[in-house]
N, C-alpha and C positions, 0 to 999 in steps of 0.2 A: 719950093726947095728939092723937091724929089726930083724933078726932071735934071736939075742942073747937077746933083748929085751922081746919078746915073751918067751923065753925060762926062762928067769928071773919072770915074772909073774907066772909061774907054780912051782916055788919053793917057796913055801911060807916063810920060815924061811930067806932064803936069800934075798928074797924080802922086807920084813918088816925091816930086818936089813939096807939094803941099804936107804929103804924111810927115816929111823929114822935118819941116818947119813948124806943123803942129806938135810931133812931140818933142821939138827944142822947147817950145812955149810950154808944154804940159810939163817939162821937166823943171823949169824955173820957176813955174808957179807955186806959191806958198800952199802946204798940204798939211793944214791941221785935221786930225782926226775927230770927227765930231758928229753929231746926227739930231736932227731937231724932231726925229721920231722916236716914240717908245722901242727899248728893243730887248730882247734875250741876251743878256751878259754873263754867262755862267763864268768866264775868266776871271773878270774884278769881284764878282760875289762869293765864288765858291774855290775855284782853283787857287786862289792866291792864298787862302787860308788852309785849305787841304793838302796842298801838293805844289810846295816852293819849286820843284823842279819845273814846273810848268808855267813859269811866269813868263817865258818868251813867248806863251801861245797869242794868238792875235786876237784883240780884241772883235769880239761879234757885233755887228754892226746891221740896222735896218737899212735898205736902201731903196727910199721910196720912187717908184716909178709915177703915178698917178694917186692921189686922194683914194678913190674908190677900187685901186689894184695897186697892191705893191709887191715888188721883189725884193724879199728878205735875202740875208746870208748869214751864216752862224759855222761856228766847229759843229761839229758831233760832239754830243753832252757826253759827260762822265756819268759811269753810273751814280754818282751822289746826286747829281742833276735832273734825271731823266724825268720825274715828275714835273720839276718847274720848266724844262724844254717842252714837253706836252701841255701844260698850262698854256705856255707862249703859243704854240700851234693854235690851241682851241680859242684862243682870244682874240687871234689877230685874221681867223676864218682860213687859213692855209689849207688849201685840198689838194695841192700837189707838191711833193717833195723831191728834188732833184740831189742825188747821193753822188758828188764825184768823187770815185777811188780809182784808182789805179789796180792793175791784174795783182793778185796775191798779196793786196794789203789788208790788214787787218783793221777790223773797225768795231768799237765798244757795241754790244748789245744794247741799244735804246728804242729797239722794235721786235717781234716775235717773228722768230725766221720758221716756226712750226706753229702748228694751230693751240700751242698751248699759251694762252693769255697772259700779259703782262700787267698784274694787279699793282696799283699806285694809290697814295693816299686819297686824290681827287678823281683819278680817272682809272678806268679799265680797256686795256688795248688790245685788239683782237685780229688775228689773222684770217681774212675770209678765203682769198685763193694767191697765188704767185703764178707768174708765166714769164718766159724769156720772151720778149715783145719781138726783137730780133737780134742779130748778132751784137749789136752793140749796148742793148738795154735790157735789164730785168726788172719787171713791175711786181712791185707788194700791194695788194689791196689791205686796207685796215679799216677796221672801226674803231674810233674813238669814242667811247662810252662817258658823259660825266655822271658819276656816282650819285650826286646831289639831286641833278635834276632828271637825270634818266635819260636824256637825249642823246644821240649818238650821230656821229657825224663819218664819211667817208672822206679818208686818205688815202692817196697814193704816193709810194715811193717808188721813184726811177732812178736804179742803180747802175753807172757806167761799168760795163763789162769789158771794153776795146780801147783801154789805155793803158799802153804797155809801161812799164817800170822807167824804161829808159828816156821816154818823150816827154819833152816839157809839156806840149800842148796836144790836146786833144784833136782827134782829125775832123776834118771840116764837116763830114759826113754825121760824126756824131754829135756836134755843136749844132749843126742845124735841125736835127730831131730833138735835140734839147730845147731850142728855140719853140719849135712846135708846143713842147709840152707850157711853155710860157705863156704863150698864145691861147690856149685852151681855159687859161683863167682869167675870163673877161670879168667875172664878179667878186673875185675871192683876191689870196694872195698865193704866191708860189714860194718855196723857200729852197736857197740853194745852199748846199753843204759841201764842206770840203773837210778832208780827215789831216790836213797837214798845212801849216801855216804856207806853205812854197805854192800849193796851189789856189791860192787866193786869187792868183793872177787870171785863171780861167772863171773865176766867179765874176769878177770886174769886167772881162770881155764878153760874157753872159750877160751881165745887168747892161752895158751899152747897147747892146745890141738888140736885147729885148725894148729896151726904150725905143728905137729907132724904128723897129716894125709895128709898136704901140703907135708912134707917132704917124707911119705910113696907113696902118688901119684906120685911124681916125682921120685923115688928112690933113693933118698939122705937120706944121714945122717943125724942123730938129738941126742940131749942129751935135756932128760925130766928138768933136774937140770940146764942147762943151757938156755933153754927157760922160765924156771920158774925165774931165775936170772935176766933174761933181763924183761921181765915183770913186777919185783918187784921194778926195777929200776926207773919204771915210778909214782910208787904210793905205799905209807909205808902200807897202810893196805892190800895189795894183800899178801896172805901165812903167814898170822900171827899165825895160828894154822897148826899144822900138819893134822889135818883132811881136812884142805882145799889142802894141797899140795898132800896128800895120793888118793883125790878125781881124780887128774888126771890120776893117774895108773888105777885106776876105770873105770874111764870114756873110756880112752882108750881101757881096755879090754872089755868091755861092747858093744862099738860101733865096736870093730872089730868082734864081735860074732855075734851081731845083726843084722850086715850086711853083714856076711858070708866072712870076707876078707882075713882071714887065708890062703884059698887056693890060693887067688890071690897073697900074699905075698909070699908066699912059692915056 
């Protein structure tokens, strides 16, 4: 499957026709929002009761890649659900959190930005260190401690710093670096987080491409269309425009080239 996919990327006319046809079929497919996995859902459990103005917020959903390794998507938790959120992180073995934020975008404080820990009913969250990984990402190294068991786990938050307010999509360079983060999580889970319902399309694009590279790493077959259809079944705003869907192909090609993966696949 992979060699045929790479050949398609190099045949511009055929590639364009296929992307257009796949997007047409994707747009016409049924789109029920459901998930077979347990998921953190602060929208329905808390926000609708405490903040009626937030009813339009999208439903947080777990998007499964493999049984042994999942990629999850969630909104940034509100102050009244931080404890519930970190319980979800702990229960699902999340080790990497990708926080998709635009420049100057305000995010509710759900993790410590200084060395003052956050005390919750069941957990204590501490900041070990923080660093600017590159011009695109800022990394927070956290320790999440279960107060009952006294056990601690390391969690890293990768926050985007180079997403301009006027741009709908993150640059390919940034998306490729975020794919690297998802590929680090071989035995546990990664969590994609957005601060705005409109940004859910980026989570969908990353989810599909992470699925693709998981399949490539494991030498198994894949279909970008089927993976996109699966992702879209979890939320109607995913892949609403053809540019969103085409970005999956562009990102896969960019990531293959920038990581010199063509030779490894051949």
